[in-house]
SEBA-728892 format. One record per residue (C-alpha): x, y, z. Coordinates in pm, whole numbers, plus 50000, padded with zeros to 5 digits. Layout:
N
{{X; Y; Z}},
...
//
This chain:
277
{{69046; 21015; 83664}},
{{69038; 20641; 83728}},
{{68764; 20526; 83493}},
{{68878; 20286; 83222}},
{{68742; 20522; 82958}},
{{68962; 20806; 83082}},
{{69269; 20582; 83095}},
{{69196; 20452; 82746}},
{{69135; 20803; 82616}},
{{69453; 20962; 82748}},
{{69679; 20664; 82683}},
{{69547; 20620; 82331}},
{{69506; 20852; 82034}},
{{69400; 21155; 82242}},
{{69712; 21140; 82457}},
{{69932; 21114; 82151}},
{{69743; 21401; 81987}},
{{69813; 21625; 82286}},
{{70182; 21538; 82261}},
{{70178; 21623; 81891}},
{{70006; 21954; 81971}},
{{70229; 22032; 82270}},
{{70384; 22350; 82132}},
{{70049; 22477; 82004}},
{{69876; 22413; 82338}},
{{70163; 22557; 82541}},
{{70133; 22879; 82343}},
{{69754; 22886; 82359}},
{{69736; 22837; 82734}},
{{70057; 23019; 82830}},
{{69868; 23295; 83020}},
{{69708; 23031; 83242}},
{{70042; 22864; 83317}},
{{70181; 23208; 83403}},
{{69884; 23278; 83630}},
{{69947; 22961; 83831}},
{{70322; 23005; 83840}},
{{70309; 23366; 83958}},
{{70112; 23259; 84265}},
{{70422; 23068; 84380}},
{{70666; 23287; 84576}},
{{71003; 23328; 84408}},
{{71290; 23121; 84547}},
{{71065; 22944; 84800}},
{{71170; 22586; 84891}},
{{70818; 22453; 84832}},
{{70699; 22107; 84744}},
{{70435; 22143; 84470}},
{{70210; 21881; 84309}},
{{70076; 21952; 83959}},
{{69765; 21738; 83902}},
{{69695; 21639; 83543}},
{{70029; 21785; 83438}},
{{69998; 21682; 83073}},
{{70318; 21759; 82884}},
{{70459; 21961; 83171}},
{{70416; 22332; 83090}},
{{70277; 22434; 83430}},
{{70522; 22219; 83624}},
{{70818; 22367; 83438}},
{{70693; 22723; 83486}},
{{70655; 22665; 83860}},
{{70988; 22483; 83894}},
{{71162; 22786; 83742}},
{{71049; 22993; 84043}},
{{71141; 22750; 84321}},
{{71439; 22789; 84551}},
{{71687; 22536; 84689}},
{{71505; 22232; 84820}},
{{71192; 22310; 84621}},
{{71046; 22067; 84373}},
{{70743; 22043; 84146}},
{{70609; 21694; 84086}},
{{70372; 21648; 83793}},
{{70137; 21351; 83777}},
{{69906; 21241; 83498}},
{{69735; 20920; 83387}},
{{69865; 20966; 83032}},
{{70187; 20775; 82968}},
{{70256; 20955; 82637}},
{{70219; 21299; 82793}},
{{70426; 21212; 83099}},
{{70701; 21077; 82872}},
{{70697; 21406; 82681}},
{{70714; 21607; 83005}},
{{71003; 21395; 83136}},
{{71193; 21446; 82811}},
{{71141; 21822; 82835}},
{{71270; 21851; 83191}},
{{71568; 21627; 83116}},
{{71700; 21902; 82891}},
{{71698; 22150; 83184}},
{{71828; 22182; 83539}},
{{71484; 22267; 83676}},
{{71366; 22095; 83996}},
{{71075; 21906; 83843}},
{{70986; 21540; 83807}},
{{70700; 21356; 83641}},
{{70517; 21032; 83710}},
{{70230; 20833; 83567}},
{{69975; 20837; 83847}},
{{69604; 20880; 83910}},
{{69573; 21158; 84167}},
{{69239; 21013; 84269}},
{{69398; 20691; 84395}},
{{69773; 20750; 84420}},
{{69931; 20691; 84759}},
{{70116; 21010; 84848}},
{{70313; 21060; 85169}},
{{70085; 21234; 85420}},
{{70128; 21613; 85436}},
{{70399; 21597; 85170}},
{{70305; 21900; 84958}},
{{70286; 22271; 85031}},
{{70076; 22343; 84722}},
{{69846; 22151; 84492}},
{{69798; 22310; 84150}},
{{69618; 22212; 83832}},
{{69544; 22362; 83494}},
{{69246; 22177; 83349}},
{{69344; 21849; 83513}},
{{69081; 21808; 83784}},
{{68763; 21789; 83572}},
{{68821; 21424; 83480}},
{{68776; 21266; 83823}},
{{68485; 21024; 83829}},
{{68482; 21043; 84211}},
{{68572; 21406; 84290}},
{{68516; 21378; 84666}},
{{68755; 21085; 84684}},
{{69004; 21266; 84463}},
{{69008; 21592; 84657}},
{{69014; 21404; 84989}},
{{69325; 21220; 84872}},
{{69487; 21545; 84764}},
{{69399; 21712; 85096}},
{{69566; 21430; 85290}},
{{69877; 21480; 85077}},
{{69885; 21851; 85167}},
{{70047; 21985; 85483}},
{{69819; 22169; 85729}},
{{69778; 22521; 85597}},
{{69889; 22418; 85248}},
{{69700; 22545; 84948}},
{{69497; 22422; 84656}},
{{69482; 22632; 84339}},
{{69316; 22479; 84035}},
{{69174; 22610; 83710}},
{{68873; 22445; 83546}},
{{68648; 22544; 83260}},
{{68318; 22712; 83332}},
{{68019; 22611; 83118}},
{{68008; 22538; 82748}},
{{67789; 22847; 82704}},
{{68065; 23057; 82863}},
{{68321; 22910; 82622}},
{{68183; 22931; 82268}},
{{68527; 22892; 82111}},
{{68560; 22548; 82271}},
{{68235; 22421; 82118}},
{{68250; 22591; 81777}},
{{68402; 22287; 81606}},
{{68129; 22058; 81740}},
{{67850; 22285; 81620}},
{{68010; 22331; 81278}},
{{68074; 21958; 81231}},
{{67727; 21846; 81341}},
{{67588; 21810; 80984}},
{{67855; 21549; 80902}},
{{67953; 21386; 81233}},
{{67745; 21201; 81490}},
{{67920; 21345; 81793}},
{{67854; 21211; 82143}},
{{67640; 21441; 82355}},
{{67812; 21610; 82646}},
{{67656; 21489; 82972}},
{{67627; 21765; 83237}},
{{67850; 21693; 83535}},
{{68016; 21390; 83374}},
{{68397; 21372; 83379}},
{{68523; 21593; 83101}},
{{68595; 21947; 82996}},
{{68287; 22111; 83149}},
{{68239; 21885; 83451}},
{{68288; 22181; 83687}},
{{68035; 22410; 83520}},
{{67810; 22418; 83830}},
{{67989; 22622; 84100}},
{{67763; 22500; 84381}},
{{67849; 22140; 84298}},
{{68220; 22223; 84301}},
{{68195; 22398; 84638}},
{{68002; 22101; 84768}},
{{68259; 21835; 84690}},
{{68550; 22054; 84801}},
{{68378; 22104; 85135}},
{{68286; 21736; 85164}},
{{68646; 21637; 85095}},
{{68766; 21844; 85390}},
{{68911; 22159; 85236}},
{{68868; 22490; 85419}},
{{68852; 22857; 85315}},
{{68701; 22754; 84981}},
{{68702; 23033; 84724}},
{{68558; 22981; 84378}},
{{68563; 23277; 84143}},
{{68544; 23336; 83768}},
{{68868; 23395; 83583}},
{{68865; 23516; 83223}},
{{69190; 23499; 83029}},
{{69257; 23609; 82671}},
{{69423; 23331; 82470}},
{{69557; 23321; 82115}},
{{69688; 23090; 81847}},
{{69801; 23167; 81495}},
{{69547; 23143; 81217}},
{{69771; 22888; 81046}},
{{69747; 22661; 81353}},
{{69369; 22660; 81368}},
{{69313; 22364; 81139}},
{{69578; 22166; 81326}},
{{69396; 22244; 81650}},
{{69061; 22130; 81508}},
{{69205; 21819; 81342}},
{{69384; 21694; 81653}},
{{69188; 21796; 81960}},
{{68845; 21768; 82118}},
{{68553; 21547; 82010}},
{{68579; 21659; 81648}},
{{68951; 21594; 81636}},
{{68897; 21246; 81780}},
{{68661; 21160; 81495}},
{{68875; 21322; 81228}},
{{69172; 21109; 81340}},
{{68972; 20790; 81284}},
{{69090; 20574; 80996}},
{{68723; 20510; 80921}},
{{68667; 20877; 80832}},
{{68610; 20919; 80460}},
{{68859; 21169; 80315}},
{{68580; 21364; 80145}},
{{68390; 21405; 80473}},
{{68707; 21507; 80653}},
{{68770; 21771; 80389}},
{{68413; 21905; 80420}},
{{68436; 21928; 80799}},
{{68767; 22112; 80792}},
{{68640; 22348; 80523}},
{{68338; 22431; 80738}},
{{68569; 22539; 81019}},
{{68699; 22840; 80826}},
{{68354; 22998; 80834}},
{{68264; 22877; 81183}},
{{68573; 23024; 81350}},
{{68566; 23351; 81152}},
{{68430; 23554; 81451}},
{{68749; 23467; 81644}},
{{68996; 23560; 81368}},
{{69174; 23894; 81366}},
{{69421; 23911; 81081}},
{{69664; 23623; 81130}},
{{69565; 23563; 81494}},
{{69281; 23365; 81650}},
{{69166; 23517; 81979}},
{{68926; 23376; 82236}},
{{68835; 23406; 82602}},
{{68910; 23114; 82833}},
{{68624; 23134; 83084}},
{{68741; 22944; 83390}},
{{68672; 22887; 83754}},
{{68966; 22943; 83984}},
{{68943; 22710; 84282}},
{{69135; 22807; 84594}},
{{69128; 22637; 84933}},
{{69346; 22547; 85233}},
{{69412; 22219; 85407}},
{{69295; 22270; 85767}},
//
């Protein structure tokens, strides 16, 4: 996650958009936060690192399960999202803390953490072997890695519907296979390869499909704020008439996912699990 483009992206309009959409995204991805949190034993005094913590939902869910002496530390390169997460935890007594840091390069105390977790935060490393090596060194012997990453774009049609629908009006950048971004971990053999090369053991990579929902009323907000289409729609250079046409096209494009007042889709993920030897 150390490329200038990623820092610029997540500390600029995209980072602020994710803060604005915090409640929407927390609700949408709540089942995934629950999945990661439930893997943490109740009342255990564990030290947990949440990589790419965003606005803090996973960290807070895990912190609520920890016992005396336990702590969940969330790190992210996005200053706006870390500020949001810090504000959220300040209103609680949960054992969680947040810091602006690039997990690919950050200097962690050796063998500091019992668990490394991530919900959609590990796909943005431009040097994944370096990143996962650094995280392994920060994990105690026998400690665990559990991370969720998107499978392919073909496996996640909901996530690419806006791009397809907006194509007649917007010149969207092509997604480059394997490049840092949402679907960087689409190839499971590649993922196994860099986890092995970075020194992790007992590597287990398996598909995880989770049903997610948002309200129908929130759909346009989701489209207008997030993803490649949202980035272009937020541009001051976007003509209002074009913006209106793009958003109108979304109603038809997302119709297959709408059931009454609810939008339902499948989050097709890889679940990465490994141990520090």
